[in-house]
N, C-alpha and C positions, 0 to 999 in steps of 0.2 A: 706251847712248845712241845708238850708231850703228845698232843694230837698230831702235830706235824711229823714227829719222830715215828709214831705208830703208822702213819700213812706211808712214810718212806719205807719202813720195814715191810709193810704189806706189799708194796710194789716190788721190792727186792725178792720177797718170797714168791710172788707170782712169776717173776722172771726165772727164778731157780726151778720152779715146778715145770714151766714151759720147756726149759732145757732138759730136765730129767725125763719128762714124760714124752716128749716128741723128738727132740734132736738126738739125744743120747740113745734112745730106743731105735731110731732109724739108722744111726751109725752102727749100732750093734748088729742089726740085721744085715747091713752091707758087709761088715767084717765077717760075719758068720758065712755069708754067701761066698765071699772070697776064699775063706778057709775050705769050704766044701768043694768049690771048683778047683782049687789048687791040687787037691788030692786026685782029681779025675784026669788032669793033663799035666804030666811032669815036664814036658818040653817047654811050656810057657810059664814055669814057676817063677822065674826071675822078675818079670813084670808084675805078677800078682803079689809077690813078696814085697815089692816096693810100694804098691798100693796099700797092702795090708799094714805096712809100717806107717804110712801116712795117715790112714784111718785111725790107728791106735794113738798116734800123736795128737790128732784132733780130739779124740775121745778123752785123753788125759787132760788136755787143756780145758775142755768144757767141764770136766769133773772138778778141776781146781776152781774154775769160775763159779760153779754152783755151790761149792763149799764156802767160798767167800761171800756169796749172796745170801746163803741160807745156812747159818751156823748150826752146829750139832746140838747146841743148847739154847734154851729160851732165857732171855734176860728177865729175871724176876724183879728187877728194880723198876721196871716200867709199870706204872699204875694205870689201870683202866678206869 
């Protein structure tokens, strides 16, 4: 039973790392690009602000998901 729990935790940790290292990083780059482009053309800011808000909502959702998959603490009760 302990082996199965550890394997499940390892799988969750791998998913969390994938989200943090790839998906969230890519979304951050997209958001930053939108912010930089928004400063250059004021006339088109409405559409960019809408997209920026959508990207920020997705980032927040993914961040909550990674927190649930990969807790901030390590369970000391699990014996190896």
